[in-house]
C-alpha positions as CSV (number, residue, x, y, z in Angstrom):
1,X,-7.7,14.4,15.0
2,X,-7.1,11.2,13.6
3,X,-7.5,10.6,10.0
4,X,-8.0,7.1,8.0
5,X,-7.0,6.2,4.3
6,X,-9.2,3.2,2.8
7,X,-7.8,1.5,-0.6
8,X,-10.3,-1.0,-1.9
9,X,-8.6,-3.5,-4.0
10,X,-8.5,-5.8,-6.8
11,X,-5.3,-7.2,-7.9
12,X,-5.2,-8.7,-11.2
13,X,-1.3,-9.0,-11.3
14,X,-0.1,-10.4,-7.9
15,X,3.4,-11.1,-9.4
16,X,3.8,-7.7,-10.6
17,X,2.2,-6.1,-7.6
18,X,4.2,-7.6,-5.3
19,X,7.1,-4.7,-5.7
20,X,4.6,-2.4,-4.8
21,X,3.7,-4.3,-1.6
22,X,7.2,-4.8,-0.6
23,X,8.1,-1.0,-0.6
24,X,4.9,0.6,0.1
25,X,4.8,-0.2,4.1
26,X,8.2,1.6,5.2
27,X,6.9,4.5,3.2
28,X,3.6,4.7,5.2
29,X,5.9,4.3,8.4
30,X,8.2,7.0,7.4
31,X,5.6,9.4,6.6
32,X,3.8,8.9,10.4
33,X,1.0,6.4,9.2
34,X,0.3,3.0,10.3
35,X,-1.5,0.0,8.8
36,X,-5.2,-1.5,10.6
37,X,-5.9,-3.5,8.1
38,X,-3.5,-5.2,5.6
39,X,-4.2,-8.7,4.2
40,X,-5.7,-11.4,6.3
41,X,-9.2,-13.4,6.5
42,X,-11.7,-11.7,5.5
43,X,-15.3,-12.4,5.5
44,X,-18.1,-10.9,3.9
45,X,-21.2,-10.7,6.3
46,X,-23.7,-8.6,3.8
47,X,-23.5,-7.7,-0.1
48,X,-20.9,-9.2,-2.6
49,X,-17.6,-8.0,-2.1
50,X,-16.4,-10.1,-4.7
51,X,-12.6,-10.4,-5.1
52,X,-12.0,-6.7,-3.4
53,X,-9.6,-6.5,-0.5
54,X,-9.5,-3.5,2.0
55,X,-6.6,-1.9,3.5
56,X,-6.7,0.7,6.2
57,X,-4.2,2.9,7.3
58,X,-4.4,5.2,10.1
59,X,-2.7,8.9,10.0
60,X,-2.4,11.7,12.6
61,X,-4.5,13.8,10.3
62,X,-5.7,14.5,7.2
63,X,-2.5,16.8,6.3
64,X,-0.2,14.3,7.0
65,X,-2.2,11.8,4.9
66,X,-2.0,14.3,1.8
67,X,1.7,14.8,2.6
68,X,2.3,11.0,2.2
69,X,-0.3,10.6,-1.1
70,X,1.6,13.7,-2.8
71,X,5.1,12.9,-1.6
72,X,7.6,12.5,-4.0
73,X,8.8,8.8,-2.4
74,X,5.2,7.7,-2.7
75,X,4.6,8.8,-6.5
76,X,7.8,7.0,-7.6
77,X,6.1,3.9,-5.2
78,X,2.7,4.2,-7.1
79,X,4.3,3.8,-10.5
80,X,4.9,-0.1,-9.2
81,X,1.1,-0.6,-8.8
82,X,0.4,0.5,-12.4
83,X,-1.3,-2.3,-14.7
84,X,-1.7,-4.4,-11.7
85,X,-5.4,-4.2,-10.5
86,X,-8.3,-1.7,-10.0
87,X,-8.0,0.6,-7.1
88,X,-10.2,3.5,-5.2
89,X,-8.7,5.3,-2.5
90,X,-10.8,7.3,-0.3
91,X,-9.2,9.4,2.9
92,X,-11.7,10.1,5.9
93,X,-11.5,12.1,9.1
94,X,-11.6,10.3,12.5
95,X,-14.0,11.5,14.8
96,X,-12.7,13.9,17.9
97,X,-11.2,12.2,20.5
98,X,-13.8,13.7,22.8
99,X,-16.7,11.9,21.0
100,X,-15.0,8.7,20.9
101,X,-15.3,8.3,24.8
């Protein structure tokens, strides 16, 4: 069953964050994840979203997403993100394939 990693970010140092942003997509792909939402236009339809941006990855399952998150490669890349903003990250289980039909 697919899993989704959702990141809520408020970037405060775009220049420093750029080093992280350059390296993380390759690590996600190598670990079997794919971006569903990354950058692009956003429009708040309800509520105050302020400066928050969302990023969404899809993973084959929860275990694959956890392996990526706790991997040595991502741990090293994540250090590049330190001090660049405020982040909240949640891992969500997707719907079973038969429920999606």
